[in-house]
C-alpha positions as a printed NumPy array, in Angstrom:
array([[ -4.674, -81.337,  18.813],
       [ -4.735, -77.709,  18.017],
       [ -3.197, -76.788,  14.734],
       [ -1.532, -73.457,  14.086],
       [ -4.6  , -72.409,  12.117],
       [ -6.81 , -73.014,  15.16 ],
       [ -4.388, -71.139,  17.409],
       [ -4.286, -68.192,  15.047],
       [ -8.092, -68.067,  14.975],
       [ -8.194, -68.275,  18.742],
       [ -5.644, -65.545,  19.375],
       [ -6.301, -63.202,  16.441],
       [ -9.002, -61.201,  18.295],
       [ -6.578, -60.696,  21.176],
       [ -3.82 , -59.601,  18.831],
       [ -6.196, -57.203,  17.088],
       [ -7.26 , -55.809,  20.443],
       [ -3.659, -55.254,  21.471],
       [ -2.89 , -53.48 ,  18.215],
       [ -5.872, -51.152,  18.616],
       [ -5.235, -50.051,  22.188],
       [ -4.511, -46.34 ,  22.165],
       [ -3.004, -44.479,  25.041],
       [ -3.03 , -40.749,  25.459],
       [  0.009, -38.858,  26.653],
       [  0.019, -37.651,  30.202],
       [ -1.443, -34.154,  30.076],
       [ -0.761, -33.079,  33.623],
       [  1.057, -34.412,  36.639],
       [ -1.351, -32.743,  39.047],
       [ -4.79 , -33.645,  40.318],
       [ -5.973, -30.034,  40.164],
       [ -7.734, -28.666,  37.099],
       [ -8.257, -24.906,  37.239],
       [-10.423, -24.663,  34.136],
       [-14.143, -25.2  ,  34.915],
       [-14.597, -26.807,  31.492],
       [-11.647, -29.088,  32.289],
       [ -9.381, -27.731,  29.561],
       [-11.159, -29.519,  26.75 ],
       [ -9.939, -27.999,  23.501],
       [ -7.737, -25.432,  25.218],
       [ -4.751, -27.561,  26.13 ],
       [ -1.534, -26.564,  24.426],
       [  1.025, -29.375,  24.796],
       [  3.839, -27.073,  23.681],
       [  3.243, -24.502,  26.417],
       [  5.613, -24.885,  29.328],
       [  4.475, -23.654,  32.719],
       [  6.81 , -21.451,  34.697],
       [  7.907, -22.465,  38.182],
       [  5.687, -19.741,  39.654],
       [  2.627, -21.043,  37.76 ],
       [  3.347, -24.617,  38.862],
       [  3.704, -23.574,  42.518],
       [  0.453, -21.598,  42.321],
       [ -1.318, -24.567,  40.745],
       [ -0.047, -26.934,  43.466],
       [ -1.151, -24.524,  46.233],
       [ -4.659, -24.264,  44.794],
       [ -4.774, -28.025,  44.385],
       [ -3.763, -28.621,  48.002],
       [ -6.483, -26.21 ,  49.173],
       [ -9.056, -28.089,  47.099],
       [ -7.783, -31.406,  48.435],
       [ -8.179, -30.173,  52.023],
       [-11.777, -29.128,  51.419],
       [-12.551, -32.416,  49.625],
       [-11.119, -34.494,  52.489],
       [-13.138, -32.45 ,  54.999],
       [-16.306, -32.943,  52.94 ],
       [-15.607, -36.686,  52.653],
       [-15.085, -36.903,  56.422],
       [-18.424, -35.16 ,  57.032],
       [-20.205, -37.468,  54.578],
       [-18.759, -40.563,  56.261],
       [-19.785, -39.263,  59.695],
       [-23.324, -38.579,  58.469],
       [-23.524, -42.077,  57.034],
       [-22.195, -43.688,  60.227],
       [-24.541, -41.723,  62.505],
       [-27.432, -42.39 ,  60.089],
       [-28.574, -38.813,  60.45 ],
       [-32.021, -38.512,  58.805],
       [-31.705, -34.754,  58.178],
       [-30.874, -35.301,  54.508],
       [-33.749, -37.731,  53.917],
       [-36.883, -36.739,  52.044],
       [-40.149, -37.928,  53.545],
       [-43.438, -38.571,  51.699],
       [-45.243, -35.385,  50.535],
       [-42.075, -33.389,  51.116],
       [-39.926, -31.635,  48.544],
       [-36.205, -31.131,  48.872],
       [-35.019, -28.155,  46.843],
       [-31.444, -28.562,  45.7  ],
       [-31.188, -25.811,  43.077],
       [-33.144, -22.652,  42.487],
       [-32.586, -21.005,  39.15 ],
       [-32.316, -17.328,  39.946],
       [-29.851, -14.598,  39.017],
       [-27.46 , -15.337,  41.886],
       [-27.197, -19.08 ,  41.162],
       [-26.523, -18.924,  37.41 ],
       [-22.772, -18.916,  38.088],
       [-23.151, -22.413,  39.57 ],
       [-23.777, -23.83 ,  36.087],
       [-21.461, -24.516,  33.157],
       [-22.905, -24.25 ,  29.643],
       [-20.936, -26.073,  26.958],
       [-21.554, -26.365,  23.22 ],
       [-19.67 , -27.863,  20.313],
       [-18.678, -24.365,  19.154],
       [-16.75 , -23.903,  22.423],
       [-14.415, -26.649,  21.238],
       [-14.374, -25.719,  17.531],
       [-16.39 , -28.846,  16.722],
       [-19.552, -27.233,  15.377],
       [-21.783, -24.183,  15.237],
       [-24.23 , -24.681,  18.125],
       [-24.845, -21.88 ,  20.62 ],
       [-26.541, -22.006,  24.023],
       [-27.046, -19.846,  27.082],
       [-28.561, -20.025,  30.527],
       [-30.535, -16.991,  31.651],
       [-33.355, -16.026,  33.974],
       [-36.759, -15.795,  32.291],
       [-39.248, -12.988,  32.867],
       [-41.026, -15.194,  35.417],
       [-37.816, -15.625,  37.407],
       [-37.12 , -19.218,  36.396],
       [-33.995, -20.583,  34.743],
       [-34.16 , -20.83 ,  30.963],
       [-31.654, -22.897,  28.98 ],
       [-31.946, -21.862,  25.348],
       [-29.955, -21.77 ,  22.177],
       [-29.519, -23.076,  18.669],
       [-28.582, -26.677,  18.014],
       [-26.782, -26.86 ,  14.682],
       [-26.05 , -30.346,  13.352],
       [-24.114, -29.14 ,  10.301],
       [-20.795, -30.994,  10.289],
       [-17.727, -28.801,   9.661],
       [-15.884, -29.83 ,   6.494],
       [-12.53 , -30.376,   8.175],
       [-12.194, -34.056,   7.328],
       [-11.988, -35.048,  10.989],
       [-15.455, -34.49 ,  12.446],
       [-18.174, -36.953,  11.495],
       [-20.967, -35.721,  13.775],
       [-21.806, -32.383,  15.254],
       [-24.409, -30.65 ,  17.333],
       [-24.586, -30.652,  21.099],
       [-25.459, -28.231,  23.873],
       [-24.889, -29.146,  27.486],
       [-25.646, -27.738,  30.897],
       [-23.726, -29.053,  33.878],
       [-23.806, -28.058,  37.502],
       [-20.659, -27.341,  39.384],
       [-20.027, -29.789,  42.171],
       [-22.589, -29.253,  44.877],
       [-20.887, -28.815,  48.231],
       [-23.445, -29.358,  50.945]])
């Protein structure tokens, strides 16, 4: 027989788990995110969008959805036809990105100072030899705001590659 003490021991982890589940409020009702850094740290929940802004956001989202569906269709066709054009053979190099002046806009540089979480700075530039150079200062000093416990990151991320 299971006593109440055994039942409470059995179910207490589940109860604790249920009490610690946190949900975030719904930030947006759309699938489109116009900010390349995805609005991290810049979202104002009190700001109300006008009807014109909402319509513009939906139109841009629909355009992006059309291009994504077309790209997905092309990828599925390539997979079904087993087209070897995208394959890399031995002793062959497939160049996906070249870091030159014209392609620097295809990259997103993010640091903790962009989100008011630290003092790190970073940049992506072209070196004197014509190669990409990601450089900056990584500062691990934690701001004394009582909320942050760790600090110090620099990140480089490519925009979605549309082949």
